[in-house]
C-alpha positions as CSV (number, residue, x, y, z in Angstrom):
1,X,-107.1,-61.8,-161.1
2,X,-110.3,-62.5,-159.0
3,X,-112.8,-65.2,-159.6
4,X,-115.3,-62.7,-160.9
5,X,-113.5,-62.3,-164.1
6,X,-114.2,-64.9,-166.7
7,X,-112.0,-65.7,-169.7
8,X,-114.0,-63.5,-172.0
9,X,-113.8,-60.6,-169.6
10,X,-110.0,-61.1,-169.3
11,X,-109.9,-60.7,-173.1
12,X,-112.1,-57.6,-173.0
13,X,-110.0,-56.1,-170.3
14,X,-106.8,-56.7,-172.2
15,X,-108.3,-55.0,-175.3
16,X,-109.5,-52.0,-173.2
17,X,-106.1,-51.6,-171.5
18,X,-104.4,-51.8,-174.9
19,X,-106.7,-49.0,-176.2
20,X,-106.1,-46.9,-173.1
21,X,-102.3,-47.3,-173.5
22,X,-102.5,-46.1,-177.1
23,X,-104.5,-43.1,-175.9
24,X,-102.1,-42.3,-173.1
25,X,-99.0,-42.8,-175.2
26,X,-97.6,-45.3,-172.8
27,X,-98.5,-48.6,-171.1
28,X,-100.9,-48.5,-168.2
29,X,-98.8,-48.7,-165.0
30,X,-98.6,-52.1,-163.4
31,X,-100.3,-51.0,-160.3
32,X,-103.4,-49.8,-162.3
33,X,-103.4,-52.9,-164.4
34,X,-103.6,-54.9,-161.1
35,X,-106.4,-52.7,-159.9
36,X,-108.4,-53.0,-163.1
37,X,-108.1,-56.8,-162.8
38,X,-109.2,-56.8,-159.1
39,X,-112.2,-54.5,-159.8
40,X,-114.0,-55.8,-163.0
41,X,-116.1,-53.1,-164.7
42,X,-119.0,-55.5,-165.0
43,X,-119.4,-55.4,-161.2
44,X,-119.7,-51.5,-161.2
45,X,-121.9,-50.7,-164.2
46,X,-125.7,-50.9,-163.6
47,X,-127.9,-53.3,-165.6
48,X,-129.3,-50.3,-167.5
49,X,-126.9,-47.9,-169.1
50,X,-127.6,-45.1,-171.6
51,X,-125.8,-44.9,-175.0
52,X,-125.6,-41.9,-177.3
53,X,-127.7,-42.1,-180.5
54,X,-127.3,-40.6,-184.0
55,X,-129.6,-37.7,-183.0
56,X,-127.5,-36.5,-180.1
57,X,-129.7,-38.0,-177.5
58,X,-129.5,-41.1,-175.3
59,X,-131.1,-44.6,-175.6
60,X,-131.3,-47.2,-172.8
61,X,-129.3,-50.4,-173.2
62,X,-130.2,-53.2,-170.8
63,X,-127.9,-56.0,-169.8
64,X,-130.7,-58.6,-169.9
65,X,-132.2,-57.6,-173.3
66,X,-129.0,-56.6,-175.0
67,X,-126.1,-58.4,-173.3
68,X,-123.7,-58.1,-176.3
69,X,-124.3,-54.3,-176.6
70,X,-124.1,-53.9,-172.8
71,X,-120.8,-55.8,-172.7
72,X,-119.3,-53.9,-175.6
73,X,-120.1,-50.5,-174.0
74,X,-118.8,-51.7,-170.6
75,X,-115.4,-52.4,-172.0
76,X,-115.1,-49.6,-174.5
77,X,-112.7,-46.8,-174.0
78,X,-115.5,-44.3,-173.8
79,X,-117.7,-42.8,-171.1
80,X,-120.9,-44.7,-170.2
81,X,-123.9,-42.8,-168.9
82,X,-125.3,-44.7,-165.8
83,X,-128.0,-42.3,-164.7
84,X,-130.2,-39.7,-166.5
85,X,-132.2,-36.8,-165.2
86,X,-130.9,-37.1,-161.7
87,X,-132.7,-40.4,-161.4
88,X,-136.1,-39.0,-162.3
89,X,-138.4,-40.1,-165.2
90,X,-136.6,-38.8,-168.3
91,X,-139.8,-38.8,-170.5
92,X,-138.8,-37.9,-174.0
93,X,-135.8,-35.8,-173.0
94,X,-133.1,-37.9,-171.3
95,X,-129.9,-36.0,-170.3
96,X,-126.9,-37.5,-168.5
97,X,-126.5,-36.9,-164.7
98,X,-124.0,-39.6,-163.7
99,X,-121.5,-41.7,-165.7
100,X,-118.6,-44.0,-165.6
101,X,-115.8,-41.9,-167.1
102,X,-113.9,-43.0,-170.2
103,X,-111.2,-45.4,-168.9
104,X,-108.3,-43.4,-170.6
105,X,-109.1,-40.3,-168.6
106,X,-109.5,-42.3,-165.4
107,X,-106.1,-43.7,-165.7
108,X,-104.6,-40.4,-166.9
109,X,-106.0,-38.7,-163.7
110,X,-104.7,-41.5,-161.5
111,X,-101.2,-41.0,-163.1
112,X,-101.4,-37.3,-162.5
113,X,-102.4,-37.8,-158.9
114,X,-98.9,-39.4,-158.4
115,X,-100.1,-41.6,-155.5
116,X,-97.6,-42.9,-153.0
117,X,-97.8,-45.7,-150.5
118,X,-99.8,-44.6,-147.5
119,X,-101.3,-41.5,-149.2
120,X,-104.7,-40.5,-148.1
121,X,-107.2,-39.5,-150.9
122,X,-110.5,-37.7,-150.9
123,X,-112.6,-38.3,-154.0
124,X,-115.4,-36.0,-155.0
125,X,-118.0,-37.8,-157.1
126,X,-118.1,-41.4,-156.4
127,X,-120.3,-42.4,-159.4
128,X,-120.2,-46.2,-159.8
129,X,-117.4,-46.5,-157.3
130,X,-115.0,-47.9,-159.8
131,X,-112.2,-45.3,-159.4
132,X,-112.6,-45.5,-155.6
133,X,-112.0,-49.3,-156.0
134,X,-108.8,-48.7,-158.0
135,X,-107.5,-46.3,-155.4
136,X,-108.5,-48.7,-152.6
137,X,-106.6,-51.5,-154.3
138,X,-103.5,-49.2,-154.6
139,X,-103.6,-47.6,-151.2
140,X,-105.9,-49.7,-149.0
141,X,-109.5,-49.0,-148.3
142,X,-108.7,-47.2,-145.0
143,X,-106.9,-44.4,-146.9
144,X,-109.8,-43.6,-149.3
145,X,-112.8,-41.4,-148.7
146,X,-115.3,-40.8,-151.5
147,X,-118.2,-38.4,-151.5
148,X,-121.3,-38.6,-153.7
149,X,-124.2,-36.1,-153.8
150,X,-126.9,-38.4,-155.1
151,X,-128.3,-40.7,-152.5
152,X,-129.3,-43.5,-155.0
153,X,-126.0,-43.4,-156.7
154,X,-124.2,-43.5,-153.2
155,X,-126.0,-46.7,-152.2
156,X,-125.3,-48.4,-155.6
157,X,-121.6,-47.5,-155.3
158,X,-121.4,-48.7,-151.8
159,X,-122.8,-52.0,-152.8
160,X,-120.6,-52.3,-155.9
161,X,-117.5,-51.7,-153.8
162,X,-118.5,-54.2,-151.2
163,X,-119.2,-56.9,-153.8
164,X,-115.8,-56.3,-155.2
165,X,-114.2,-56.5,-151.7
166,X,-113.4,-52.9,-151.1
167,X,-114.6,-50.9,-148.1
168,X,-113.5,-47.2,-148.4
169,X,-115.6,-44.7,-146.5
170,X,-118.5,-43.7,-148.8
171,X,-120.2,-40.5,-147.9
172,X,-123.5,-39.0,-149.3
173,X,-123.2,-35.3,-149.3
174,X,-122.1,-32.1,-151.1
175,X,-118.6,-32.9,-152.3
176,X,-117.7,-29.3,-152.7
177,X,-117.7,-29.1,-148.9
178,X,-115.2,-32.0,-148.8
179,X,-115.2,-34.2,-145.8
180,X,-113.4,-32.6,-142.9
181,X,-113.7,-35.5,-140.4
182,X,-110.8,-37.2,-142.1
183,X,-108.7,-34.2,-143.2
184,X,-106.1,-33.4,-144.0
185,X,-105.7,-35.4,-147.3
186,X,-102.6,-35.9,-149.4
187,X,-104.7,-35.8,-152.6
188,X,-108.1,-34.6,-153.6
189,X,-109.5,-36.1,-156.8
190,X,-112.6,-34.4,-158.3
191,X,-114.6,-36.3,-160.9
192,X,-117.2,-33.6,-161.7
193,X,-116.2,-30.4,-163.4
194,X,-115.9,-27.2,-161.3
195,X,-116.1,-23.5,-162.3
196,X,-114.3,-22.5,-159.1
197,X,-112.2,-24.2,-156.5
198,X,-114.1,-24.5,-153.2
199,X,-112.2,-23.2,-150.2
200,X,-113.1,-26.4,-148.3
201,X,-111.1,-28.6,-150.6
202,X,-108.0,-26.4,-150.2
203,X,-108.4,-26.2,-146.4
204,X,-108.7,-30.0,-146.2
205,X,-105.6,-30.7,-148.3
206,X,-102.3,-30.9,-146.5
207,X,-99.4,-28.6,-147.4
208,X,-97.8,-29.9,-150.5
209,X,-100.8,-31.9,-151.3
210,X,-102.6,-32.0,-154.7
211,X,-106.0,-31.2,-156.0
212,X,-107.0,-32.5,-159.4
213,X,-110.2,-31.4,-161.0
214,X,-111.9,-31.2,-164.4
215,X,-112.6,-27.5,-165.3
216,X,-115.6,-25.9,-166.7
217,X,-117.0,-22.5,-167.7
218,X,-120.3,-21.5,-169.3
219,X,-118.5,-21.3,-172.7
220,X,-116.9,-24.8,-172.7
221,X,-116.4,-27.7,-170.4
222,X,-112.8,-28.9,-171.1
223,X,-109.5,-29.1,-169.3
224,X,-107.9,-30.5,-166.1
225,X,-106.5,-28.4,-163.3
226,X,-103.8,-29.7,-161.0
227,X,-103.1,-27.5,-158.0
228,X,-100.5,-27.8,-155.3
229,X,-101.6,-26.5,-151.9
230,X,-98.9,-24.3,-150.5
231,X,-100.5,-23.6,-147.1
232,X,-102.5,-20.8,-145.5
233,X,-105.4,-21.3,-147.9
234,X,-103.3,-20.8,-151.1
235,X,-103.0,-23.2,-154.0
236,X,-101.4,-22.8,-157.4
237,X,-101.1,-25.0,-160.6
238,X,-101.6,-25.5,-164.2
239,X,-104.2,-26.6,-166.7
240,X,-103.9,-29.5,-169.2
241,X,-105.9,-30.2,-172.3
242,X,-107.9,-33.2,-171.3
243,X,-111.4,-34.2,-170.3
244,X,-115.0,-33.0,-170.3
245,X,-116.9,-34.0,-167.2
246,X,-120.4,-33.3,-165.9
247,X,-120.6,-30.1,-163.9
248,X,-121.0,-30.3,-160.1
249,X,-124.7,-30.2,-159.4
250,X,-124.5,-27.0,-157.2
251,X,-122.7,-25.2,-159.9
252,X,-125.1,-25.9,-162.7
253,X,-127.1,-23.2,-164.5
254,X,-130.2,-23.7,-166.5
255,X,-130.9,-20.9,-168.9
256,X,-132.8,-20.7,-172.2
257,X,-132.7,-17.8,-174.6
258,X,-136.4,-17.1,-175.1
259,X,-137.5,-18.3,-171.7
260,X,-134.9,-16.5,-169.5
261,X,-132.9,-13.9,-171.5
262,X,-134.5,-12.1,-174.4
263,X,-137.6,-10.0,-173.8
264,X,-139.9,-8.3,-176.2
265,X,-139.2,-4.9,-174.6
266,X,-135.5,-5.2,-175.2
267,X,-134.0,-2.7,-177.7
268,X,-130.6,-4.0,-178.9
269,X,-128.0,-1.9,-180.7
270,X,-127.2,-3.0,-184.3
271,X,-123.8,-3.1,-185.8
272,X,-121.7,-5.0,-188.4
273,X,-118.6,-7.1,-188.1
274,X,-116.3,-8.6,-190.7
275,X,-114.8,-11.1,-188.3
276,X,-115.8,-14.7,-189.1
277,X,-118.2,-14.8,-186.1
278,X,-119.4,-18.3,-186.5
279,X,-115.9,-19.7,-187.0
280,X,-114.6,-17.9,-183.9
281,X,-117.3,-19.2,-181.8
282,X,-116.8,-22.8,-183.0
283,X,-113.0,-22.8,-183.9
284,X,-111.1,-25.3,-181.8
285,X,-110.7,-26.2,-178.2
286,X,-107.8,-23.9,-177.5
287,X,-109.7,-20.7,-178.5
288,X,-112.8,-21.9,-176.7
289,X,-110.9,-22.6,-173.5
290,X,-109.4,-19.0,-173.7
291,X,-112.6,-17.3,-174.5
292,X,-114.3,-19.1,-171.7
293,X,-111.6,-18.0,-169.2
294,X,-111.6,-14.4,-170.4
295,X,-115.3,-13.8,-170.6
296,X,-116.0,-15.6,-167.2
297,X,-119.9,-15.9,-167.2
298,X,-120.8,-15.9,-170.9
299,X,-122.4,-18.9,-172.7
300,X,-123.4,-19.5,-176.3
301,X,-126.1,-21.2,-178.2
302,X,-126.7,-21.9,-181.8
303,X,-129.9,-21.5,-183.8
304,X,-129.6,-23.2,-187.1
305,X,-133.1,-22.4,-188.1
306,X,-133.9,-19.0,-186.8
307,X,-137.5,-17.8,-187.6
308,X,-136.2,-14.5,-188.9
309,X,-136.4,-13.4,-192.5
310,X,-133.1,-13.3,-194.3
311,X,-131.1,-15.0,-191.5
312,X,-129.7,-18.4,-192.3
313,X,-128.0,-19.0,-188.9
314,X,-127.8,-17.2,-185.5
315,X,-125.2,-17.3,-182.8
316,X,-126.6,-16.3,-179.4
317,X,-124.4,-15.1,-176.5
318,X,-125.7,-14.3,-173.0
319,X,-124.4,-13.9,-169.5
320,X,-125.4,-16.4,-166.9
321,X,-127.4,-13.7,-164.9
322,X,-129.4,-13.1,-168.1
323,X,-128.7,-9.3,-168.1
324,X,-126.8,-9.0,-171.3
325,X,-127.1,-10.8,-174.6
326,X,-126.0,-10.6,-178.2
327,X,-127.2,-12.2,-181.5
328,X,-124.8,-12.6,-184.4
329,X,-126.6,-13.2,-187.8
330,X,-125.4,-14.6,-191.1
331,X,-127.6,-14.0,-194.1
332,X,-126.5,-17.1,-195.9
333,X,-123.7,-18.6,-198.1
334,X,-121.9,-15.9,-200.0
335,X,-123.1,-13.0,-197.9
336,X,-120.4,-10.6,-196.6
337,X,-120.0,-10.0,-192.9
338,X,-122.4,-10.4,-190.1
339,X,-125.1,-8.4,-188.4
340,X,-124.6,-8.0,-184.7
341,X,-127.3,-7.2,-182.1
342,X,-126.2,-6.4,-178.5
343,X,-128.3,-5.6,-175.4
344,X,-127.5,-4.9,-171.8
345,X,-124.6,-3.4,-169.8
346,X,-122.0,-5.6,-171.5
347,X,-121.4,-5.7,-175.2
348,X,-120.8,-9.4,-175.5
349,X,-119.8,-9.7,-179.1
350,X,-117.2,-6.8,-178.6
351,X,-115.8,-8.9,-175.7
352,X,-115.6,-12.0,-178.0
353,X,-113.8,-10.0,-180.6
354,X,-111.4,-8.5,-178.1
355,X,-110.6,-12.0,-176.6
356,X,-110.1,-13.4,-180.0
357,X,-107.5,-10.7,-180.9
358,X,-105.7,-11.2,-177.5
359,X,-105.5,-15.0,-178.0
360,X,-104.1,-14.5,-181.5
361,X,-101.5,-12.0,-180.2
362,X,-100.4,-14.4,-177.5
363,X,-99.6,-17.2,-180.1
364,X,-102.9,-18.9,-179.9
365,X,-102.2,-20.7,-176.5
366,X,-104.0,-23.8,-175.3
367,X,-104.9,-24.8,-171.7
368,X,-101.3,-26.1,-171.0
369,X,-100.0,-22.5,-171.1
370,X,-102.5,-21.3,-168.5
371,X,-102.4,-21.6,-164.8
372,X,-104.4,-20.6,-161.7
373,X,-103.6,-19.2,-158.3
374,X,-106.2,-19.4,-155.6
375,X,-105.8,-17.2,-152.5
376,X,-107.3,-17.4,-149.0
377,X,-110.0,-14.8,-149.8
378,X,-111.3,-16.9,-152.7
379,X,-109.7,-14.9,-155.5
380,X,-108.9,-16.9,-158.6
381,X,-106.1,-15.4,-160.6
382,X,-105.4,-16.8,-164.0
383,X,-102.0,-16.5,-165.6
384,X,-100.2,-17.2,-168.9
385,X,-97.0,-19.3,-168.8
386,X,-95.8,-18.1,-165.4
387,X,-97.6,-16.9,-162.2
388,X,-96.4,-13.4,-162.4
389,X,-98.0,-12.9,-165.9
390,X,-101.6,-12.4,-164.8
391,X,-104.4,-12.6,-167.4
392,X,-107.0,-10.0,-167.0
393,X,-110.3,-11.8,-167.0
394,X,-113.8,-10.5,-166.9
395,X,-114.2,-10.9,-163.1
396,X,-111.3,-8.4,-162.8
397,X,-112.7,-5.9,-165.2
398,X,-115.8,-5.0,-163.3
């Protein structure tokens, strides 16, 4: 263990690794224990972090003014927000834009990468630099390239790594374009969520290499995708039911119902449904993952205090291009059924109901039963259980 780590920090690390082992269902591998000892978390987290509060927001926690709280967060098995609002003044509305991932998911992803001696790795999303330090300890700094989109975060990570004694190549740039100067790579590890797999990452991964990325769609951010590159611009692999990461900055959307979607001149069609609309939209990760995959570009929002007479709660659905929307209203406790309003070319509640019926008919699958094949023309083909059993998703319906 390095001189950086004091006895109290040793104890904190042991407690953290014990919690991670319990989460993983097995002991942390010896090579990653050694990496965690060589790269103390206290060297990588900034003096100001942001912790979730009871109102769903974020409150700053400073190392100098609250050393106990800062240390507890540093060695908790939970994500720690390290930047808000892309580094701009958050005012009264801080939202996370960079973080140190929960240690359990970090070690889970390192296991899934199945690194071998001499392997070359491209990491997308450097963040604090901690995971790059772990991989540098395992493989040697010369075999690790890490790309970060935010210039300020890049410089902080580069300094963190140097102080800990690691010197991988740290690049400031758009990670979805990869880093072709050092390609091909044996592994590509993405630490921000993607909604599609960039062709550059497949092209820069050697035949038989792996790409591991968190997955996202407008409905839900959840799941990991592990692809094997088979050559010629093709890649194929399966999802697993872990993780929720911040979306890659160039794949973000920023839509609000009344600002961007609903207009006074819109005349929606009214109907009724007996399906438990709000339960379907909120019921479990497995259904949410499936609906997000099937619907493609549909997102949801809740209005628990709609300013509408006789409506206790409203579920909004909308496409990311803001051309179609639906509102599903419940009158209150004890009321029968739901009132549905739908506008635009697509009937979004009808699509949700169809997706729910399909999911139920397939045995209510979770992410681990789904896979993805990416072809050289950029087509993303989802499948259930086996590659030849394609799933007809919205992008294929026209």
